C-alpha positions as CSV (number, residue, x, y, z in Angstrom):
1,M,56.6,13.6,10.0
2,G,55.1,13.7,13.4
3,I,58.2,14.8,15.4
4,K,58.7,17.7,12.6
5,F,55.4,18.8,12.8
6,A,55.7,19.3,16.7
7,F,58.8,21.6,16.2
8,T,58.2,23.5,12.9
9,G,54.4,24.1,13.1
10,G,54.8,27.6,14.0
11,R,54.0,29.6,17.0
12,E,51.2,27.3,17.1
13,G,53.2,24.0,17.1
14,W,55.8,25.3,19.3
15,V,53.7,26.5,22.0
16,R,51.9,23.1,22.3
17,V,55.3,21.2,22.5
18,L,56.5,23.2,25.0
19,L,53.5,23.1,27.5
20,T,53.9,19.4,26.9
21,G,57.6,19.6,27.5
22,V,57.1,21.3,30.6
23,G,54.0,19.2,32.0
24,V,56.2,16.2,31.3
25,G,59.3,17.8,32.9
26,L,57.8,18.5,36.0
27,G,56.6,14.9,36.6
28,V,59.9,13.4,35.5
29,A,61.6,15.8,37.7
30,L,59.9,14.3,40.8
31,L,60.7,10.8,39.6
32,L,64.0,11.3,39.4
33,L,64.1,13.0,42.7
34,T,62.2,9.8,43.7
35,T,64.9,7.4,42.8
36,A,67.4,9.7,44.3
37,I,66.0,9.5,47.7
38,P,67.7,6.0,48.7
39,S,71.2,7.4,47.7
40,A,70.5,10.5,49.7
41,L,69.3,8.3,52.9
42,Q,72.7,6.2,52.4
43,A,75.0,8.8,51.8
44,R,73.8,10.3,55.0
45,S,74.2,7.4,56.9
46,D,77.7,6.5,55.1
47,R,78.4,10.3,56.7
48,E,77.4,9.7,60.0
49,Y,79.2,6.3,59.9
50,A,82.4,8.0,59.2
51,R,82.6,10.3,61.5
52,M,81.4,8.3,64.6
53,D,83.7,8.4,67.7
54,L,82.8,4.8,69.1
55,L,85.1,2.1,70.3
56,M,85.9,-0.6,67.8
57,N,85.0,-4.0,69.5
58,G,84.4,-2.1,72.7
59,V,88.0,-2.1,73.3
60,E,89.8,1.3,74.2
61,P,93.5,1.6,72.5
62,A,96.4,2.8,75.1
63,R,97.3,6.1,75.4
64,S,100.1,6.8,72.6
65,D,101.3,9.5,70.0
66,N,98.1,8.6,67.5
67,T,95.2,8.9,70.3
68,V,92.9,11.5,70.9
69,L,90.3,12.0,73.8
70,V,86.2,12.6,72.4
71,A,83.8,14.0,74.9
72,N,80.2,14.0,73.9
73,V,78.8,17.3,74.7
74,D,75.7,17.2,72.8
75,T,73.1,19.7,73.5
76,E,69.5,21.0,72.0
77,F,68.3,24.4,71.6
78,R,64.3,25.2,71.3
79,G,63.8,21.7,70.0
80,L,66.9,21.7,67.7
81,D,69.5,19.1,68.4
82,V,73.0,20.2,68.2
83,R,76.0,17.8,68.0
84,G,78.9,18.7,70.0
85,R,82.6,17.1,70.6
86,Q,85.2,18.3,72.7
87,L,88.8,17.0,71.2
88,E,91.9,16.7,73.2
89,P,94.6,15.4,71.1
90,E,97.4,13.1,72.8
91,G,100.1,13.4,70.3
92,L,101.2,14.7,67.0
93,R,99.8,12.1,64.9
94,A,96.1,12.0,66.4
95,P,93.2,11.6,63.8
96,L,90.9,14.1,63.0
97,P,87.3,13.8,62.3
98,P,86.2,14.1,58.8
99,G,86.0,18.0,57.8
100,V,88.0,19.1,60.5
101,D,91.4,20.7,59.2
102,K,93.6,21.1,62.7
103,F,92.7,20.5,66.3
104,P,90.4,23.3,67.5
105,A,92.6,25.0,70.9
106,P,91.0,24.9,74.3
107,G,88.6,28.3,74.2
108,E,88.1,27.6,70.2
109,M,85.9,25.6,68.3
110,V,85.2,25.0,64.7
111,V,81.3,24.8,63.4
112,S,79.0,23.9,60.6
113,P,77.7,26.4,58.6
114,A,74.2,26.4,59.7
115,L,75.1,26.9,63.4
116,K,77.7,29.8,62.9
117,E,74.5,31.3,61.2
118,L,72.2,30.6,63.9
119,L,75.0,32.0,66.4
120,D,75.4,35.0,64.5
121,S,71.7,35.6,64.6
122,K,69.7,38.4,67.1
123,D,67.7,35.2,68.9
124,A,70.7,32.9,69.8
125,K,71.9,34.7,72.7
126,L,71.4,31.7,75.2
127,L,73.3,29.4,72.7
128,H,76.2,31.2,72.5
129,D,76.2,32.5,76.3
130,R,76.1,28.0,76.3
131,L,79.2,27.8,73.9
132,P,81.6,30.3,75.1
133,Y,84.3,29.4,72.3
134,R,85.7,31.6,69.9
135,V,84.8,30.2,66.5
136,T,88.1,29.6,64.3
137,G,86.7,27.6,61.1
138,T,83.6,26.1,59.6
139,I,83.4,22.1,59.4
140,G,83.4,20.5,55.8
141,E,80.7,18.8,54.0
142,S,82.7,15.8,54.6
143,G,82.1,15.9,58.3
144,L,78.2,16.9,58.0
145,I,75.3,14.6,57.4
146,G,73.5,18.0,55.8
147,P,73.6,21.6,55.1
148,A,71.2,22.4,58.0
149,E,73.2,20.3,60.5
150,L,74.0,21.9,63.8
151,A,77.5,20.6,65.0
152,Y,80.5,21.8,66.4
153,Y,84.1,20.5,67.5
154,A,85.8,22.5,70.6
155,G,89.4,22.3,71.7
156,G,89.2,20.2,75.5
157,Q,91.3,20.2,78.2
158,D,92.3,17.3,81.0
159,L,89.4,15.0,79.6
160,A,91.6,12.4,80.8
161,K,90.5,13.2,84.6
162,F,87.1,12.6,83.6
163,D,85.7,8.9,84.3
164,E,82.7,9.0,82.4
165,G,82.6,5.8,80.5
166,S,80.7,6.2,77.2
167,R,80.7,9.8,77.5
168,I,84.8,10.4,77.1
169,V,86.5,7.9,74.5
170,R,90.1,7.5,73.7
171,L,90.2,6.9,70.0
172,D,93.0,6.1,67.3
173,T,90.6,6.5,64.6
174,F,87.2,8.0,63.3
175,G,84.4,5.9,61.8
176,A,82.7,2.6,62.0
177,E,82.0,-0.4,59.9
178,K,78.6,-0.2,58.4
179,A,75.6,-1.1,60.2
180,P,74.1,-4.4,58.4
181,K,71.1,-3.4,56.0
182,E,68.3,-3.1,58.5
183,E,65.3,-5.5,57.0
184,M,61.6,-4.4,57.8
185,N,60.5,-7.0,60.1
186,D,57.3,-5.3,60.9
187,P,54.8,-6.4,58.5
188,V,52.7,-3.2,59.3
189,L,55.1,-0.8,58.6
190,L,56.0,-2.5,55.4
191,L,52.5,-2.3,54.5
192,L,52.9,1.5,55.4
193,V,55.9,1.9,53.1
194,L,54.7,0.3,49.9
195,T,51.4,2.4,50.6
196,V,53.1,5.6,50.9
197,F,55.1,5.0,47.6
198,V,52.3,4.1,45.4
199,V,50.0,7.2,46.8
200,L,53.4,9.8,45.8
201,L,53.8,8.0,42.8
202,M,50.6,8.0,41.2
203,P,49.4,11.4,41.3
204,V,53.2,11.9,39.2
205,G,52.1,9.2,36.2
206,V,48.4,10.8,36.2
207,F,50.1,14.1,35.6
208,I,52.5,13.0,32.8
209,A,49.7,11.1,31.4
210,A,47.6,14.3,31.0
211,A,50.5,16.5,29.9
212,V,51.4,14.6,26.6
213,R,47.1,14.8,25.4
214,F,47.7,18.6,25.7
215,G,46.2,20.7,22.5
216,G,44.4,17.1,21.5
217,E,41.8,18.8,19.8
218,R,43.7,20.9,17.6
219,R,45.9,18.0,17.2
220,D,43.0,16.4,15.9
221,R,41.8,18.9,13.3
222,R,45.3,18.8,11.9
223,L,45.2,15.1,11.3
224,A,42.0,15.9,9.6
225,A,43.6,18.1,7.0
226,L,46.2,15.6,6.6
227,R,43.3,12.6,5.7
228,L,42.4,15.5,3.0
229,V,45.8,15.1,1.5
230,G,46.0,11.4,1.7
231,A,46.8,9.8,4.9
232,D,45.0,7.4,6.0
233,G,43.8,6.3,9.7
234,R,46.9,4.7,10.7
235,M,49.3,7.2,9.2
236,T,47.1,9.9,11.0
237,R,48.0,7.7,14.4
238,R,51.7,7.2,13.7
239,I,51.9,11.0,13.1
240,A,50.2,11.8,16.5
241,A,52.5,9.4,18.0
242,G,55.3,11.1,16.9
243,E,54.3,14.4,18.2
244,A,53.2,13.1,21.6
245,L,57.2,11.3,21.5
246,A,58.5,14.7,20.6
247,G,57.0,16.1,23.6
248,A,58.0,13.4,25.7
249,F,61.4,13.6,24.6
250,L,61.8,17.4,25.3
251,G,59.9,16.7,28.5
252,L,62.5,14.0,29.9
253,A,65.0,16.9,28.6
254,F,63.5,19.6,30.6
255,G,62.9,17.2,33.6
256,V,66.6,16.6,33.7
257,G,67.0,20.2,34.0
258,F,64.3,20.6,36.4
259,F,65.6,18.2,38.7
260,L,69.2,19.9,38.7
261,I,67.6,23.2,39.5
262,G,65.8,21.1,42.4
263,R,69.3,19.5,43.2
264,Q,70.6,22.8,43.8
265,I,67.8,24.3,45.8
266,A,67.5,21.2,47.8
267,G,70.7,22.3,49.4
268,S,69.4,25.2,50.9
269,L,65.9,23.7,52.1
270,E,65.3,21.7,55.3
271,L,62.3,19.8,55.6
272,F,60.7,18.1,58.7
273,G,64.3,18.1,60.0
274,I,65.9,16.3,57.2
275,S,68.3,18.4,54.9
276,V,70.5,17.0,52.4
277,F,73.5,18.4,50.2
278,P,73.0,18.4,46.3
279,S,75.6,15.6,45.9
280,Y,73.5,12.9,47.8
281,L,70.8,13.4,45.2
282,D,72.0,10.7,42.5
283,P,68.9,8.9,40.8
284,T,69.9,5.2,41.1
285,P,71.0,4.6,37.2
286,V,68.6,1.8,36.7
287,L,65.6,3.4,37.7
288,A,66.7,6.7,35.6
289,V,67.2,4.5,32.5
290,L,63.8,3.0,33.6
291,I,62.2,6.4,33.5
292,A,63.9,7.3,30.0
293,V,62.3,4.6,28.6
294,A,58.8,4.6,30.3
295,V,57.8,7.9,29.8
296,P,58.0,7.8,25.8
297,A,56.4,4.5,25.8
298,A,53.6,5.9,28.1
299,A,53.5,9.2,25.8
300,V,52.4,6.8,22.7
301,A,50.8,4.7,24.7
302,V,48.4,7.3,26.3
303,T,47.8,9.2,22.8
304,L,46.7,5.8,20.8
305,L,44.3,5.2,23.8
306,A,43.1,8.3,23.5
307,L,42.8,8.3,19.7
308,R,40.5,4.8,19.8
309,G,37.1,7.0,20.7
310,V,37.8,9.9,18.1
311,V,37.0,9.3,14.3
312,I,39.4,11.5,11.8
313,E,37.5,12.2,8.9
314,P,39.1,14.1,5.8
315,L,36.3,16.5,6.2
316,G,36.7,17.1,10.1
317,V,36.6,15.2,13.6
318,V,33.6,13.7,14.8
319,R,34.3,14.5,18.4
320,T,33.2,17.9,17.4
321,A,29.7,16.2,17.6
322,R,27.8,15.0,20.7
323,P,29.8,12.4,22.3
324,A,28.6,9.1,22.9
325,R,28.0,8.6,26.6
326,R,30.4,7.0,28.7
327,R,30.2,3.3,30.2
328,L,30.2,2.9,33.7
329,W,30.6,-1.1,34.0
330,W,34.2,-1.0,33.2
331,R,35.5,1.6,35.5
332,L,33.7,-0.1,38.5
333,L,35.7,-3.0,37.6
334,L,39.0,-1.2,38.3
335,P,38.0,-0.7,42.0
336,L,36.3,-4.0,42.4
337,G,39.4,-5.5,41.3
338,G,42.1,-3.4,43.9
339,L,39.4,-4.6,46.7
340,G,39.4,-8.1,45.3
341,L,43.3,-8.0,45.8
342,L,43.5,-6.7,48.9
343,A,40.1,-8.7,50.5
344,P,42.6,-12.0,51.0
345,M,44.6,-10.1,53.6
346,L,42.2,-8.3,55.6
347,G,42.8,-9.0,59.5
348,K,46.4,-10.1,58.9
349,G,47.9,-7.7,61.0
350,N,51.2,-8.0,62.9
351,D,51.4,-11.8,63.8
352,N,50.1,-13.6,60.6
353,G,53.3,-13.0,58.2
354,D,54.2,-10.3,55.8
355,F,51.9,-8.9,53.8
356,N,52.4,-9.7,49.9
357,E,53.7,-6.4,48.6
358,Y,52.7,-7.6,44.9
359,M,48.7,-7.7,45.9
360,V,49.2,-4.4,48.2
361,T,51.3,-2.4,45.6
362,G,48.5,-3.7,42.9
363,G,45.2,-3.3,44.6
364,V,46.1,0.1,46.0
365,V,46.8,1.4,42.6
366,L,43.9,0.0,41.2
367,L,41.8,2.0,43.6
368,L,43.6,4.9,42.6
369,V,43.5,4.6,39.3
370,G,40.0,3.9,39.5
371,V,39.3,7.4,40.6
372,T,40.9,8.3,37.3
373,A,38.1,6.4,35.7
374,L,35.1,7.1,37.4
375,L,35.5,10.9,37.6
376,P,34.9,11.2,33.6
377,W,31.8,9.6,34.2
378,V,30.6,11.4,37.3
379,V,31.8,14.8,35.9
380,E,30.0,14.2,32.6
381,A,26.8,12.9,34.6
382,V,26.7,15.2,36.9
383,V,27.0,18.0,34.5
384,A,24.4,16.9,32.0
385,R,21.9,17.5,34.9
386,L,22.8,20.9,35.4
387,N,21.2,23.8,33.2
388,S,19.6,27.2,34.7
389,G,21.9,29.7,36.3
390,S,23.6,33.1,35.8
391,V,25.5,33.6,32.5
392,S,28.8,32.8,33.6
393,W,27.4,29.6,35.2
394,Q,25.4,28.4,31.9
395,L,29.1,29.4,29.7
396,A,31.0,27.0,32.9
397,V,28.2,24.4,32.2
398,R,27.9,24.4,28.4
399,R,31.9,24.3,28.4
400,L,32.0,21.1,30.5
401,Q,28.6,19.7,28.9
402,L,31.1,19.8,25.4
403,S,34.4,18.4,26.7
404,S,34.0,16.9,30.2
405,G,36.7,14.5,29.6
406,T,39.7,17.5,29.2
407,A,38.1,19.2,32.6
408,A,38.1,15.5,34.5
409,R,41.8,15.0,33.4
410,M,42.6,18.3,34.7
411,V,41.5,17.5,38.3
412,N,42.7,13.5,38.0
413,G,45.6,14.3,39.6
414,I,44.8,16.1,42.8
415,A,41.7,13.5,43.5
416,V,44.2,10.8,43.7
417,A,46.4,12.4,45.5
418,V,43.7,13.4,48.4
419,A,42.4,9.9,48.0
420,G,45.6,8.6,48.7
421,A,46.4,11.0,51.4
422,I,43.2,10.5,53.0
423,A,44.0,6.6,53.3
424,L,47.4,7.2,54.7
425,Q,46.1,9.6,57.3
426,M,43.6,7.1,58.4
427,L,46.0,4.5,58.7
428,F,48.8,6.4,60.5
429,T,46.1,7.7,62.4
430,G,44.7,4.0,63.6
431,I,48.5,2.6,64.1
432,E,49.9,5.1,65.6
433,S,49.3,4.4,69.0
434,D,50.7,1.1,68.5
435,Y,54.0,2.6,68.1
436,T,53.6,5.0,70.5
437,K,54.3,4.2,74.1
438,S,54.3,5.9,77.4
439,T,57.9,6.7,79.0
440,G,56.6,6.1,82.3
441,Q,57.7,9.8,83.2
442,D,56.1,11.7,85.9
443,L,55.6,15.5,84.5
444,S,54.1,16.8,87.6
445,R,57.3,16.1,89.8
446,A,59.7,16.8,87.4
447,Q,60.4,18.3,84.1
448,M,63.9,18.2,83.6
449,Q,66.9,15.5,84.5
450,I,70.6,16.6,85.1
451,S,73.4,13.7,84.9
452,L,76.5,15.3,86.7
453,P,80.0,14.1,86.1
454,K,81.6,12.4,89.3
455,T,84.1,15.5,89.8
456,V,81.5,17.6,90.5
457,S,79.8,18.6,93.4
458,L,76.6,17.3,93.9
459,A,75.4,19.9,96.8
460,D,77.3,22.6,94.5
461,A,75.6,21.4,91.3
462,R,72.0,21.4,93.1
463,S,72.3,25.2,94.9
464,D,73.1,26.7,91.5
465,L,70.4,24.9,89.5
466,A,67.9,25.9,92.2
467,D,68.9,29.4,92.3
468,T,68.5,29.4,87.8
469,R,65.4,31.5,86.7
470,G,62.9,29.4,85.7
471,V,63.5,26.4,88.2
472,R,61.0,25.9,91.2
473,G,62.4,22.7,92.7
474,A,65.7,20.7,92.7
475,V,65.6,17.2,94.1
476,A,69.5,15.6,94.4
477,L,70.2,12.1,94.4
478,S,73.7,9.8,93.9
479,D,73.9,6.5,92.8
480,T,76.8,3.7,93.1
481,T,76.6,-0.2,93.6
482,L,77.3,-2.5,96.3
483,G,78.7,-5.7,96.0
484,E,79.0,-8.9,98.0
485,R,83.0,-8.7,97.9
486,A,85.4,-6.0,96.7
487,K,86.6,-7.6,93.2
488,N,84.5,-9.5,90.9
489,P,81.5,-10.1,92.8
490,D,79.1,-12.0,91.3
491,R,76.1,-10.1,92.5
492,S,75.3,-6.7,93.1
493,S,73.0,-4.1,94.3
494,A,72.1,-0.6,93.5
495,V,72.8,2.0,96.3
496,T,70.7,5.6,96.2
497,V,72.5,8.7,98.4
498,G,70.4,11.5,99.5
499,N,68.8,13.7,101.9
500,C,65.6,12.5,103.6
501,A,63.2,14.8,101.4
502,A,64.9,13.4,97.9
503,L,64.7,9.6,99.1
504,R,61.4,10.1,99.7
505,E,61.1,10.7,95.8
506,V,62.2,7.0,95.3
507,A,60.7,5.2,98.5
508,K,57.8,5.5,100.8
509,L,59.7,5.8,104.5
510,S,57.8,5.4,107.4
511,S,60.7,7.9,109.5
512,C,63.6,9.5,108.2
513,R,66.4,11.1,110.1
514,E,70.0,12.0,109.0
515,G,72.1,9.0,109.3
516,D,69.7,6.3,108.2
517,V,70.3,3.5,105.9
518,F,67.2,1.9,104.5
519,A,66.5,-1.6,102.3
520,V,64.3,-1.3,99.4
521,Q,61.7,-4.6,99.6
522,G,59.4,-5.8,97.5
523,V,61.1,-4.6,94.1
524,E,60.3,-8.0,91.5
525,Y,63.9,-8.1,89.8
526,D,65.4,-7.4,93.2
527,S,66.3,-10.6,94.8
528,E,70.1,-9.5,96.1
529,T,68.8,-6.6,98.6
530,A,67.0,-9.1,101.2
531,E,69.7,-11.4,101.0
532,F,72.6,-8.3,101.5
533,A,70.6,-6.5,104.3
534,K,71.5,-8.7,107.0
535,P,72.7,-6.5,110.2
536,G,76.5,-7.2,110.3
537,R,77.3,-8.6,106.7
538,R,80.2,-7.1,105.4
539,L,80.0,-5.8,101.6
540,A,81.8,-3.5,99.3
541,I,80.9,-0.1,97.7
542,D,81.8,0.4,94.0
543,P,83.8,-3.0,93.5
544,T,86.3,-3.4,90.8
545,Y,85.8,-5.8,88.0
546,D,88.6,-7.1,85.9
547,D,89.7,-4.9,82.7
548,V,86.1,-3.2,83.2
549,V,85.9,-1.0,85.9
550,K,88.5,0.1,88.5
551,G,86.4,0.6,91.6
552,A,86.9,2.3,95.2
553,E,86.6,-1.2,96.8
554,V,85.0,0.7,100.3
555,A,84.6,-1.5,102.8
556,W,80.8,-1.5,104.4
557,T,79.3,-3.4,107.1
558,V,75.1,-3.7,107.1
559,P,74.0,-1.5,110.6
560,K,72.1,-3.3,113.2
561,D,69.3,-0.6,113.1
562,I,69.2,-0.8,109.1
563,K,65.2,0.3,108.1
564,K,63.2,-1.3,105.7
565,A,61.3,0.8,103.0
566,D,58.6,0.3,100.2
567,P,59.5,1.2,96.7
568,R,58.0,4.4,95.0
569,K,58.6,4.9,91.0
570,D,60.9,8.1,90.5
571,P,60.3,11.0,88.4
572,T,61.6,8.8,85.7
573,G,59.1,6.1,86.1
574,W,61.9,3.6,87.3
575,E,60.9,1.6,91.0
576,R,64.5,1.5,92.7
577,G,65.7,-1.6,94.4
578,G,68.8,-1.8,96.5
579,F,70.0,0.6,99.8
580,L,68.9,4.1,100.4
581,F,71.7,6.0,102.3
582,T,71.0,9.8,104.0
583,S,74.4,11.3,103.0
584,S,76.3,11.1,106.0
585,A,75.7,7.6,106.4
586,L,77.8,7.1,103.3
587,P,81.4,6.4,104.2
588,G,83.5,9.5,103.0
589,A,85.8,7.6,101.1
590,A,82.9,6.2,98.6
591,L,81.8,9.7,97.9
592,P,83.9,9.8,94.5
593,A,82.7,6.4,93.4
594,T,78.6,8.2,93.2
595,S,76.9,9.4,90.0
596,G,74.6,12.4,90.9
597,V,71.0,13.3,89.2
598,I,69.4,16.1,89.9
599,Y,65.1,16.5,89.0
600,L,64.2,19.7,88.3
601,K,60.4,21.2,88.2
602,L,60.3,24.3,85.8
603,D,58.0,27.3,86.1
604,P,56.1,27.0,82.8
605,T,55.4,30.9,83.0
606,V,59.1,31.5,82.6
607,Q,60.1,32.1,78.7
608,D,62.7,29.6,77.9
609,G,63.4,27.8,81.0
610,Q,64.4,25.0,79.9
611,E,67.2,26.7,77.5
612,L,68.7,29.0,80.7
613,V,68.5,25.2,82.8
614,R,71.0,24.3,79.6
615,N,73.2,26.8,80.2
616,A,73.6,26.8,83.7
617,A,74.2,22.9,83.5
618,A,76.7,23.8,80.3
619,E,78.6,26.5,83.4
620,I,78.5,23.5,86.0
621,S,80.1,21.3,83.3
622,P,80.1,20.8,79.4
623,L,80.0,17.2,80.7
624,T,76.3,17.6,82.0
625,E,73.7,15.6,80.4
626,P,70.2,17.4,80.4
627,M,67.5,15.2,79.6
628,T,63.5,16.6,79.0
629,F,60.9,14.8,80.3
630,T,58.0,13.6,77.8
631,G,54.9,11.8,78.4
632,S,55.0,9.5,75.4
633,Q,57.7,8.4,72.7
634,R,57.5,7.3,69.0
635,S,58.8,4.4,67.2
636,E,61.7,6.1,65.3
637,R,60.8,3.8,62.3
638,F,57.5,4.9,62.3
639,D,58.3,8.7,62.9
640,S,61.0,8.3,60.0
641,I,58.1,6.6,57.4
642,R,55.6,9.7,58.6
643,T,58.2,12.2,58.0
644,G,59.4,10.7,54.4
645,L,55.5,10.7,54.0
646,F,55.2,14.9,54.6
647,V,58.5,15.8,52.4
648,G,57.1,13.4,49.8
649,A,53.6,15.0,49.9
650,A,55.5,18.7,50.2
651,C,56.9,17.8,46.6
652,V,54.0,16.1,44.9
653,L,51.6,19.3,46.1
654,A,54.2,21.7,44.5
655,L,54.2,19.0,41.0
656,I,50.2,19.5,41.7
657,G,50.3,23.0,41.4
658,A,52.5,24.0,38.5
659,S,50.9,21.1,36.5
660,L,47.8,22.3,37.1
661,L,49.0,26.0,36.1
662,V,50.6,24.4,33.1
663,S,47.4,22.5,32.1
664,Q,45.0,25.4,33.2
665,L,47.1,27.7,30.7
666,E,47.0,25.3,27.9
667,Q,43.1,25.0,27.8
668,L,42.8,28.9,28.0
669,R,45.4,29.4,24.8
670,E,42.9,26.5,23.6
671,R,39.9,29.0,24.0
672,K,41.6,32.0,23.1
673,K,39.6,33.2,20.0
674,L,36.4,31.7,21.6
675,L,37.0,34.3,24.6
676,S,38.0,37.0,22.1
677,A,34.6,36.4,20.2
678,L,32.8,36.4,22.9
679,V,34.4,40.0,24.3
680,A,34.2,41.3,20.8
681,F,30.0,40.7,21.0
682,G,29.7,42.5,24.6
683,T,30.4,39.9,26.9
684,R,31.7,41.1,30.4
685,R,35.2,40.0,31.5
686,R,33.8,39.4,34.8
687,T,31.2,36.9,33.6
688,L,34.0,35.5,31.2
689,S,36.6,34.9,34.5
690,L,33.6,33.6,36.7
691,S,32.9,31.1,34.1
692,V,36.6,30.1,34.4
693,L,36.3,29.8,37.9
694,W,32.9,27.6,37.5
695,Q,34.6,25.4,34.7
696,T,37.2,24.6,37.4
697,A,35.1,24.3,40.5
698,I,32.7,22.0,39.6
699,P,35.1,19.2,38.4
700,V,37.5,20.1,41.5
701,A,34.2,19.4,44.0
702,L,32.9,16.4,42.0
703,G,36.8,15.1,42.5
704,L,37.3,15.6,46.0
705,V,33.7,14.0,46.4
706,L,34.9,11.1,44.8
707,A,38.4,11.2,46.3
708,S,37.5,11.4,49.7
709,M,34.9,8.2,49.4
710,V,37.7,6.1,47.6
711,G,39.9,7.4,50.0
712,L,37.8,6.5,52.9
713,T,37.3,3.3,51.3
714,L,41.0,2.6,50.9
715,G,41.7,3.8,54.5
716,A,39.1,1.3,56.3
717,V,40.2,-1.5,54.2
718,L,44.1,-1.0,55.1
719,L,43.2,-0.2,58.4
720,K,41.2,-3.7,58.6
721,M,44.7,-5.3,57.2
722,T,46.4,-4.1,59.8
723,A,43.7,-5.9,62.5
724,T,43.0,-2.1,63.8
725,T,39.6,-0.8,64.4
726,V,38.2,1.4,61.8
727,A,37.9,4.7,63.2
728,V,37.6,8.2,60.6
729,D,39.3,11.4,61.9
730,W,37.2,13.9,59.8
731,L,39.0,16.5,60.7
732,S,42.0,15.1,58.9
733,V,39.8,14.4,55.9
734,L,38.2,17.9,55.8
735,A,42.3,18.9,55.9
736,M,43.3,17.0,53.2
737,T,39.9,18.0,50.8
738,G,40.9,21.5,52.3
739,I,44.5,21.6,50.9
740,G,43.5,19.9,47.6
741,A,40.5,22.7,47.3
742,A,43.3,25.5,48.2
743,V,45.9,24.4,45.8
744,V,43.1,24.4,42.8
745,L,42.0,28.1,44.0
746,A,45.6,29.6,44.1
747,V,46.0,28.1,40.7
748,T,43.0,29.8,39.3
749,A,43.8,32.9,40.8
750,L,47.3,32.6,38.9
751,S,45.8,32.1,36.0
752,V,43.5,35.5,36.0
753,P,46.2,37.7,34.6
754,P,46.8,35.4,31.5
755,L,43.1,35.3,31.2
756,L,42.7,38.8,31.0
757,R,45.4,39.4,28.4
758,L,43.5,36.7,26.0
759,M,40.2,38.6,26.3
760,R,40.8,41.2,23.8
761,P,39.4,41.6,20.5
762,D,42.8,41.2,18.6
763,G,42.7,37.6,19.6
764,L,40.2,36.9,16.2
765,R,43.2,38.0,14.2
766,T,44.2,34.8,11.9
767,E,46.5,34.4,9.0
């Protein structure tokens, strides 16, 4: 009977069930999206492994009719990574990478749709110059990890002449074995992941619980009419549960629809560098079934719980009288219980085993649920003391005094989200230094490094790069090795070659002129150089190692006038040991065995200076490897968790806004006759609009204050658990509360047009 009432109760009934369905549906859609995230990440990983161009077991196959040479020619454009490969088939049966139908010829390339769109744009001229190939096709979905990925395959030529180790490989198949599932060995990161999931999913649950109570007051008045015709209390509760089930089932249907729509939209979005194909987003079956069972069950439970405090009699609902004051003691038990669960893990940090995941989850859930329990009491206690003010203020306050619970339910979701966000922001800020390490790179001496193939003239490359616009200085060095014998030496030492100015970048030299050779002394890890640097000792430059490296094996005798040098860190922060050769001191036969590197100092006032350097390097050879220096580097796992939080928070904020708007519209619909009556009696529309704003603003302000207090408490506890000094980033706290307030203001602004339509005298018409 309850389900029938929901769908056959006329316009009143189906509008109510429609609003409930939309509210529940938005929450269900986000839950389904959450359950699909693990499969999406796994699909991205599978695609990445399917196209890998790595040597299996480190053994390169012999050249044959079914091998292909692959050169890594990755690049970067204005902070965007561009995956690039050159392909040169060595036979008719050479394997094709996934997503490619045929090999591009030299001078041609196939590109990802996103890269094609970028190359066709007006702002990509520098990238177009760097990739001077004719586009002949696009890479299929099976060859990309996401629709926004920038990638290309170009035709290669004479790649076999390059001896670039891992930069050029010969393959007879693409793909690699799947990596073993990574375990989260870091307890603090595990704590972070658990907290992120709880914080993101709690507001969703709160919104679903609020949505199933839409139209509660009118439903209770209808139930009173049923009591008048003979239904008892249990019957009315079962009928109310049936109505809630109808809304929940409709919400499940809407949720699936919203999810399918969002799934398609996801294919055109990129959030924080992550993009996915719609086919990736398949919810985990077990979790999807759990959602299908849990949402209707929660709807019935919330409805029955709400009816416990309402007496439905044949002649009306007791709730229309002044409600009994809410009790505080049991509401305080929830956050105190949460703190009690987290307390045993205080000071644990990274060194005392894993955090108990059930206690962490339970503690965080209880603290955040405590917000939803305390907020109605806080709103009731505060609004009871608010009286004098303008007409709009008094209208709003009186409405809140009569139904503070409804107002608090609207704000609960955003309060939980803000509390969780503040706690997470504190935790991220507190432990960030533990996962951020200095690279040691000296940005005052150089900002970029260009590694060159052995076939490229170092002097010519340095000259070309030094003449590039935006380059202030270029230091060129080359490296090779020195062994105790020509083949399979047990010990070896490094060799650095350059002019005197370049050598002074890597060592402290008392004096230097062309033809000098230096032995670097005092480097902690280098014990061979002191022994090798005995005048008259015969050594071999670029020795051969069986089955690994075929060297030049150039004989060299340590000169009598070899000089000593003290170490100095190079621009990358590496303290070099070994021997330093001025350019003319290196035997000519050993020159092809050296690998060149150039350190560049850039002019920060030149726009796109780094892109100009990358273009110049690509002109020298596509196999050059530019690298940009940075002062610090963060852990990839830490960064990926942070990215996941940002993506999830963006989705939750969208849900918050949409659900608040639905809730606001439902509240306005409930008050349609009241608003019409006030307008009919001459109340100004401006006054009524302001009263609606105050009705939203007062609970929101109280909710944000409570959320800040709970968030700061939870953040402090989490920092204590990670053995980190408690510090509050007040700017972040203000930002989080500001975002919450902005969402509410936006929703209020969007609800003004329907409010103006409701404020008409004809709203008093009834049947």
